[in-house]
PALO-992689 format. One line per field, with one value per residue: residue in three letters; x, y, z of N, C-alpha, C in turn. Coordinates in pm, whole numbers, plus 32768, in hexadecimal, padded with zeros to 4 digits. Layout:
REM PALO-992689
type c(Ala|...)
n.x c(X|...)
n.y c(Y|...)
n.z c(Z|...)
ca.x c(X|...)
ca.y c(Y|...)
ca.z c(Z|...)
c.x c(X|...)
c.y c(Y|...)
c.z c(Z|...)
//
This chain:
REM PALO-992689
type c(Met|Ser|Asp|Ser|Gly|Leu|Leu|Pro|Trp|Thr|Arg|Ser|Cys|Phe|Val|Cys|Gly|Gln|Asp|Asn|Pro|His|Gly|Leu|Arg|Leu|Arg|Ala|Arg|Ala|Glu|Gly|Gly|Arg|Val|Val|Ile|Glu|His|Thr|Ala|Arg|Asp|Ala|Asp|Arg|Gly|Trp|Arg|His|Ile|Val|His|Gly|Gly|Ile|Thr|Met|Thr|Leu|Leu|Asp|Glu|Ala|Met|Thr|Trp|Ala|Ala|Ile|Leu|Arg|Ala|Arg|Arg|Ala|Cys|Val|Ala|Ala|Glu|Met|Thr|Thr|Arg|Leu|Arg|Arg|Pro|Ile|Glu|Val|Gly|Gln|Arg|Leu|Arg|Val|Glu|Ala|Glu|Val|Val|Glu|Ala|Gly|Pro|Arg|Leu|Leu|Leu|Thr|Ser|Gly|Lys|Ile|Thr|Asp|Pro|Ala|Gly|Val|Val|Leu|Ala|Ala|Ala|Thr|Gly|Ser|Thr|Ser|Pro|Cys|Pro|Lys|Ala|Arg|Ser|Ser|Ser|Ala|Thr|Arg|Ile|Ser|Ser|Ala|Pro|Arg|Thr|Pro)
n.x c(CD10|CD40|CC73|CCD2|CDF5|CF3B|D063|D182|D2DC|D3F8|D554|D622|D56D|D53F|D417|D381|D45A|D4D4|D5EE|D651|D70D|D6D5|D5B9|D461|D3CB|D2DC|D1BB|D101|CF63|CE89|CD2F|CBE6|CBFD|CCAE|CDFD|CE8B|CF55|CFA1|D040|D0EE|D148|D28C|D3A4|D470|D41F|D3EC|D3D1|D3D4|D3C9|D2BC|D25A|D20F|D312|D2B1|D2FB|D329|D21B|D1D1|D262|D1D5|D0ED|D173|D1B9|D0A6|D030|D0C6|D0DA|CFB1|CFBF|D044|CFC9|CEFD|CF81|D007|D11B|D261|D273|D28D|D293|D236|D1E8|D177|D07D|D051|CF75|CF76|CEC7|CE9F|CF6F|D027|D08C|D1A0|D172|D077|CF64|CF35|CE8A|CED7|CE68|CE28|CDE8|CD93|CD07|CD0A|CD4A|CE4C|CEFC|D032|D016|CF94|CEB1|CEBC|CE17|CE3D|CE23|CE60|CDD6|CD6F|CCF6|CC07|CBC4|CBEC|CC7E|CDC2|CE8A|CEAE|CEDE|CF0B|CF89|D042|D0B0|D1A5|D199|D2A9|D381|D340|D400|D4BF|D473|D4BA|D47E|D45C|D3D2|D2D7|D189|D0D7|D01F|CF05|CF2A|CFBF|CF29|CF38)
n.y c(824C|8329|841C|8504|85D8|85FF|85C0|84EB|853C|8590|85C6|862E|8658|8722|87A3|8744|8742|87B0|8808|8842|8936|89C6|8960|896C|893D|88D2|882C|872A|86C5|85BE|85E1|85C7|84E9|8523|85B1|86D2|8806|8929|8A62|8B81|8C4E|8C7E|8D6F|8CFD|8C3F|8C9D|8CAE|8D46|8EA2|8EFF|8E0C|8CB0|8BA8|8A8F|89A8|8994|89A9|8897|87FD|8829|87A2|86B1|8666|8667|85AA|84C6|8486|8451|8355|82A4|82AE|8223|812D|80DE|80CC|8148|820B|8269|836D|82F5|8382|84C6|859F|86E8|8802|894E|8A2F|8B56|8C87|8C66|8D22|8DD9|8DED|8DAB|8CEC|8B86|8A47|8912|87DF|8683|851B|83BC|8336|8239|8116|8022|7EC0|7F08|8001|813F|8235|837B|84C2|8622|8791|88E9|89F9|8B2F|8C3A|8C70|8B83|8B55|8AA8|8A88|89D9|8897|8726|85D2|8496|836D|82A1|81DD|80D4|8077|7F55|7E7F|7E2C|7EF2|7FCA|8097|8073|8166|81DB|814D|8162|80F8|8161|822A|837E|8485|8539|86B2)
n.z c(8C9F|8D7F|8E0B|8E5D|8EC8|8F0E|8E27|8E29|8E1E|8D3F|8DB0|8CD4|8BD7|8ACC|8AF0|8BCD|8C78|8D9F|8DF7|8D07|8C6D|8B87|8B47|8B34|8C40|8C7E|8D1A|8CEE|8CF1|8D37|8CD5|8CDD|8C25|8B66|8B03|8B77|8B51|8BC3|8B59|8B30|8A31|89FF|89EA|8993|88F1|87F3|869C|859F|8567|8653|8668|86DC|86B6|85CC|8605|873A|8768|86F6|879E|887A|8845|87F8|890A|89C2|8928|890C|8A1F|8A64|89EF|8A78|8B80|8B16|8ADC|8B84|8BB5|8B50|8A35|88D2|87DF|8690|857F|8526|84CF|848B|84AF|8462|84CC|850F|8552|8670|878B|8842|899D|8990|8A31|8A53|8A0C|8A2A|8978|899E|8937|8911|87FB|878B|87D0|87C5|87D5|879A|8731|877C|870B|8731|8768|8782|87EA|87FA|888A|88B5|89B2|899D|891A|8817|8714|86C3|8679|85F7|8622|85AB|85F8|8608|8702|87D1|8883|8975|897F|8AAA|8AFF|8AEB|8B59|8C6A|8DF8|8E0D|8D6C|8D2F|8D48|8E3D|8EE9|8F5A|8EE4|8FBC|90AE|90F9)
ca.x c(CD44|CD0D|CC32|CD2E|CE6D|CFCE|D098|D20B|D32C|D4A3|D5BB|D653|D53C|D4F0|D38F|D358|D4D3|D502|D686|D68B|D6F0|D68F|D55E|D3D2|D3C7|D251|D171|D062|CF4B|CE19|CCCD|CB84|CC0E|CD2C|CE70|CE8F|CFB5|CFB9|D0A6|D0C6|D1C2|D328|D3DF|D4F0|D3CD|D3EF|D410|D3CA|D373|D28D|D215|D266|D33F|D272|D355|D307|D178|D1DC|D2AF|D16E|D090|D196|D1A5|D01D|CFF2|D0F8|D092|CF37|CFC0|D0A2|CF7F|CE99|CFB4|D03B|D1B4|D28E|D251|D2DF|D247|D25F|D1C0|D11C|D056|D006|CF66|CFA8|CE6A|CEC1|CFEE|D020|D0D2|D1D9|D124|D008|CF49|CF3F|CE64|CEE4|CE01|CE3D|CD9C|CDA8|CCA9|CD12|CDD2|CE71|CF88|D091|D015|CF46|CEB7|CE8D|CE01|CE55|CE08|CE80|CD72|CD82|CCC3|CB6D|CBAE|CC09|CCE0|CE37|CED4|CE76|CF08|CEC4|CFEA|D035|D0F8|D1BF|D1C7|D321|D385|D33A|D4A8|D533|D438|D4F4|D428|D43B|D379|D260|D146|D09B|CFB2|CEC2|CF64|CFA0|CEF7|CF69)
ca.y c(82BA|8368|84AD|8596|85A6|8648|8538|84C2|8590|8551|862E|867B|8696|87A8|87DE|8748|8728|8812|880B|8854|89E3|89FC|8945|899D|8909|88CE|87CA|86EB|868A|858C|864C|85A4|847E|8577|85E6|8768|8856|89BD|8A93|8C16|8C3F|8CCA|8DB2|8C86|8BF1|8CE0|8C8C|8DBB|8F05|8EC1|8D83|8C45|8B3F|8A15|8940|89A9|89A5|881F|87E1|882C|8756|862C|865A|8634|8537|843C|8475|8400|82E4|828B|8292|81B6|80B3|80C5|80D9|81B7|820B|82C3|8386|82D5|83CD|8537|8604|8777|886F|89DD|8A9A|8BD1|8C60|8C6F|8D8D|8DC9|8E10|8D5E|8C74|8B0D|89E3|8890|878E|85FE|84AC|835F|8320|81AD|80CD|7F62|7EC2|7F26|8084|81B2|829F|83F6|8554|86A9|881B|894D|8A6B|8BBD|8C39|8C62|8B07|8B6C|8A39|8AB6|8951|8810|86A7|8538|8437|82D9|828B|812F|808B|804C|7ECC|7E76|7E1D|7F6E|803F|807C|8091|821E|820B|80ED|8196|807C|8180|82CC|8411|84A9|85E4|8702)
ca.z c(8CBD|8DF3|8DEC|8E83|8F0C|8EBD|8DFF|8E40|8D99|8D69|8DBA|8C75|8B7E|8AA2|8AE5|8C3A|8CD9|8E13|8E05|8C80|8C6B|8B00|8B18|8B6B|8CB6|8C97|8D42|8CAA|8D45|8D0E|8CE6|8C8E|8BC9|8B0C|8B43|8B76|8B72|8BBA|8B28|8B01|89D2|8A20|8980|894D|888C|8787|8624|853E|85CE|86D2|865E|8711|8662|85B5|8662|87AA|8768|86CB|882E|88F0|882A|883A|89B0|89D5|88FB|8965|8AD0|8A60|89C0|8AE1|8BE5|8B02|8AB6|8C2E|8BB6|8B00|898E|8876|8758|861F|853F|857F|8467|84EA|846B|84C6|84B5|8524|85A9|8704|879A|88B2|89EE|8973|8A84|8A09|8A5B|89BF|89D6|894E|893D|88D2|87C9|877E|883F|87B2|8839|8749|8709|87D5|86DB|877F|8742|87E0|87D4|8839|88B3|891B|8A49|8950|88CE|8773|86EB|8691|8629|8635|85D9|85CB|8603|8648|8766|87AC|8917|8968|8993|8B3F|8B4D|8AE1|8BBE|8D03|8E2D|8E3F|8CE2|8D32|8D8E|8EAF|8F54|8F2E|8EEF|9043|90B7|913D)
c.x c(CD02|CCCE|CC6D|CD9F|CEFC|CFFF|D13E|D24F|D3C0|D4EF|D5F1|D611|D513|D474|D370|D3DF|D4D4|D580|D6BA|D69C|D6C3|D5F5|D4C8|D3D4|D332|D212|D0F0|CFF9|CEC7|CDA0|CC63|CBAD|CC87|CD79|CE6A|CF13|CF8C|D017|D072|D165|D21B|D355|D45A|D48E|D3BB|D41D|D439|D389|D34B|D246|D24F|D289|D2F7|D2C1|D32A|D265|D16D|D200|D244|D13E|D0C7|D191|D128|D004|D043|D0E9|D00F|CF4A|CFFB|D028|CF1F|CEE0|CFF6|D0DE|D1DC|D271|D291|D295|D28F|D229|D15E|D0F6|D029|CFF5|CF3E|CF3C|CE57|CF04|CFD9|D0A3|D11B|D17A|D0A2|CFCC|CF36|CEF6|CE61|CEBD|CE17|CDED|CD9E|CD09|CC7A|CD91|CDD0|CEEC|CFEE|D097|CFA7|CF30|CE6B|CE8E|CE27|CE16|CE31|CE21|CDA6|CD23|CC19|CB4C|CBA6|CC7A|CD43|CE83|CEB0|CEC0|CECB|CF66|CFCF|D0B9|D119|D1E9|D252|D32F|D397|D3B0|D508|D4C9|D44E|D47E|D3F1|D3D3|D2E3|D20B|D0D7|D01B|CF7D|CF2E|CF57|CF66|CF14|CF50)
c.y c(82FD|83E1|8519|8572|85E1|85BB|8543|8516|856A|85E4|8686|8699|86FB|87F2|87DC|8748|87BE|8858|8828|88F9|8A21|899A|8989|899E|8904|882E|87B4|86CD|861E|85D2|8603|854D|84AE|85AB|8674|87AB|88CD|89FE|8B31|8C20|8C98|8D03|8D6E|8C20|8C2B|8CC1|8D10|8E4F|8EE7|8E33|8D17|8BCC|8ADB|89BB|8931|8973|88EB|87D7|87AB|87C7|86CB|85FF|8607|85AF|84B9|8418|8432|8390|825E|8258|821F|812A|8075|80B0|816E|818E|8284|82D1|833C|831E|843A|8588|865E|87C3|88FF|8A27|8B27|8C0D|8CAB|8CF4|8D8A|8E18|8DE3|8CE0|8C07|8A93|8968|883D|86F1|8583|843E|8335|8286|8161|8038|7F60|7ED9|7FD3|80E9|8225|8324|8482|8599|872C|8884|89C7|8AE5|8BCD|8C42|8BE5|8AEC|8AF8|8A8E|8A5F|88DB|87AB|864B|852C|83BE|82D4|820A|8110|8042|7FAF|7EE6|7E85|7E7C|7FE7|8032|8093|811F|8241|81BC|813A|8108|80E3|8202|8317|8445|8528|864C|8723)
c.z c(8D11|8DD2|8E0F|8ECF|8EBC|8E9F|8E12|8DDE|8DC2|8D78|8D40|8BE8|8B68|8ABE|8B9E|8CC9|8D32|8E20|8D5F|8C78|8C08|8AF1|8B5E|8BE5|8CE7|8CE9|8D0B|8D07|8CF9|8D09|8C90|8C1E|8B62|8B73|8B3F|8BB2|8B71|8BAC|8B12|8ABB|89FD|89B0|891E|8909|8806|870B|85DE|8586|863A|86C6|868A|8688|865C|862D|86F8|87CA|874F|877E|8897|88C0|8838|88B1|89E0|89BC|890A|89E7|8AD6|8A41|8A2A|8B4F|8B94|8ADF|8B44|8C30|8B7A|8A6F|894F|87F1|86E0|8597|8565|84EC|84AA|8481|84B2|84A3|84A6|8559|8628|871F|8819|891C|8A18|89EA|8A36|8A3C|89F2|89F0|8971|8984|8903|8884|8789|87B5|87F2|87E0|87FF|8746|8742|874F|873A|8718|878C|87AC|8834|882F|88DC|8970|8A1F|8950|885B|8790|86A9|866A|865F|85D4|8610|85A5|8622|868E|878B|8868|890F|89BB|8A36|8B67|8B3C|8B33|8C4E|8D5B|8E44|8DB8|8CD5|8D69|8DC3|8ED5|8F06|8F2E|8F84|9025|910D|91C9)
//
């Protein structure tokens, strides 16, 4: 994986889609061998009272962990399984850093881990998962990763 650079995005993706009116519109980047996403929790991310919905938390982790797998496999990947531990409530307005990496890579499965931290580095959520590379015949040229991430 390249040490730095913005990662590609799609128009309709809930997390990175710039044209999705209901999405988060976030950009992931490669940084020091990991995938990083930064997000300030929005009011639209709210679950109960002032707490961010757990599904949003897991979606952020899924996005970062899947991108880590995509960069390692150099082709499109999809999540096969994910286990998440919500350690502390995430509040609306809180700044978040999502980080993920591949911890083991095989030809059919990549094992990933991710975490969400606050600005002080406190772990708010952590996840592990397995990701499956898509067959090369099913990966469109738009989803194949054949070059290093772009830098801004």
